[in-house]
N, C-alpha and C positions, 0 to 999 in steps of 0.2 A: 776216585772217584765210580759208581756202578758200569759194568759193562753197559747197562743200555742208556746208560750217559754220560758218556767217555766225551772228555777234553778233545778236543778240535787242533793242538799244535803240541809239539815238546816242546815251546816254548811258553806254556803256560801248566804243564802236565811238572818241568822243572824248579817253577818258581813256586807253582804246586808240593815238590817232595821236601826230604828230610836228609839226611845225612845216613844212608846206609840203604834207602829202599831202591823197592827196584820198580819203575814205570816197563809196565807191556805192553805195547805198543801193532793192536790188535790188525788183523789179517789184512792186505793190502792200504794201509794204512801209507798214504804220500802227498809228501808233503813238499813244493818250490821255497827253500827262504831266502832269502832278499837279504840277513843278518847274518853275522856270527854266530851261532849257538855255541852258549859255552859251559863247560859242563862244569861247577864251580863244587857238589856238592859232594862233601867222601863217602866213600863206599856206594856211590850209585850204579845202580845197574838196566840198563836198556836194553831191555829182550824182546823180540817181534815174537811175538804166536805162529806163526805161521814158515812157511821154509820156503826155496825157491823160488818161486813166478810173483808169489802174493808178503813175499818178506815186503813186511814196510821199508819205503821207499823214501830217500830226501836225497832232492837236487842241487845243486847251488846255482840263483840267477844274483850274486853280491858285486855290485859295480865297482867299488873298489876288489882291490885284491890280497880281499879277506883270507881265513877257515873259511874251512865249515861246518867243524865243533872245532872248540878249542877246548879240549881237559883241561883244568887248572886246580884239582881234589884229587887226591888218591885214593887210590883204591873202585877207580870208573872203568866199568865192563861196555863197550857193548859185544849186543850180543845177535846177531843173524840181519841185518842189517843188509838193506845197498843204498850203495850210491857211485848215479850214474857217472856216465863223460857231463862237462861242463857245456853247457849248447850254448850257454847266451852270451857270454863275456869271458873274454879271456884270464884266466888268474893267475900268478907265480906264490898265491900261499893256499897251504896246503888242503888237502881232503880234512883229513883229521890228524888234529897235531895235543902233543903232548908234553908237559913239564911239569909231568908227575911220576910221581912214587910206582909202582902195582898196576899201572895202565892196561889192558887186558882187551886183544879183540877177539872173541870166537865167531866164526863160523860166517864173515860178512866178505860181502861180495863189493870188491872196487873192480868201474873202469875208464879210465882217460878214453882223450883223445888231445887230436887240437889246441883246444884253449886251456890246456889243462898246466903250465905252464912250470907249478909245482910239487913235490912230492903228492901223491893218493895217504902217506901214512910215514909222520915224520915225528921224531922227537931233538929239543932242545936240553935247554939245561934246568935244572931240577929233575930231566923222566934216570927214571933207572927201574928196576924187579917189570920188564913189557916184556908182557907173552901176545904175539901172535901167533893163531894157531885155526886149525882149521878153514882156512881165511882166503879167494885169490880177489890178484893182481892181474886189470889185464886192459894193453893196447889197440883200442880199436885204429888206431890212427889208418888211413889206407896208401900215403905214403911220407917217405925219409922225411920234406919237407913239413908235416903233421905231429911228428912223434911229441907225445908228451911228456914231460921232467921225469920221473922214474916215481918203481911201484912202494919202497919202501928208503926214505933217507933218516942217514945216525947224522945231530951235524953237534950234538956234547959226549961226552963225556962219558958212558956210559958202563954201569953198572950194572951187568945181569938179563942180557935178550937171549926171550927164549923162541926162535921161532917152530914150530911144530905142526907134520904135517900142510903145510902151506904152496900152493899153486899162483909162479909167477909168469905171465904168456907178454909177451911184444908183441904178436901177436905177424903181421903181414911187412912188418915199419922197424917194429919196436922202441924204441928209449932214446931220447936226447943225451944222454947225460952222458956216456952214451948205453949206463949202466942202468939195471933192475934195482940194482940194490947202492945205492949211494953213500959208501958211509967218512963221516966225514972226522968225527970223534973219532977216538979209541972206545975200545969194544973191552975189558976184563967179563968172562967166563959166557964168549956168546957158545950159546948149547942151536941146534939146529938138526933138525930129525925131519924123514922124508921131506923138503921139500926139490919142488920141480920152476928147472927151470926151460922154460919152454920158449921155440922159434924167438930163439932173440942171442 
């Protein structure tokens, strides 16, 4: 669509898109999602046109314990998106989950608090060649009883995981696992560069 007549929701943009398209989210675009947003078209890029406080924001308000974003196609990139902490219903679902090859998170910002009982970013069976770059994960919990689950959770045996220039902060109370990086599956070729583990 044209800039002067943008679509109102990401769901409609994904529906209208084709494989390998780029969806540009306008500055200060904000949505509260009441159902999981599935990204199921190969090569799709979701990018915010702005950075910092005006980057596109997606807040979870899902009654069941579902994911906020569920990536089910290869080559999907999320770029400069903001995922604030869940503020309504507790969820054991991850904020972003992928079961596909070549998923990329670039310049995204994730927050977690007491209602975030699942990982902020999770890989499951099928995921490989994953890149997390220039991205921040932070716990906002103010008491140990409120600790969110974890920043990154590797559930499956995965080949090729790159974590480059990533900040993972436990804030004042840390993570429930108690690790920010929760690896339950074997990793073949893990590359970590400039990873800052703060306050945890």
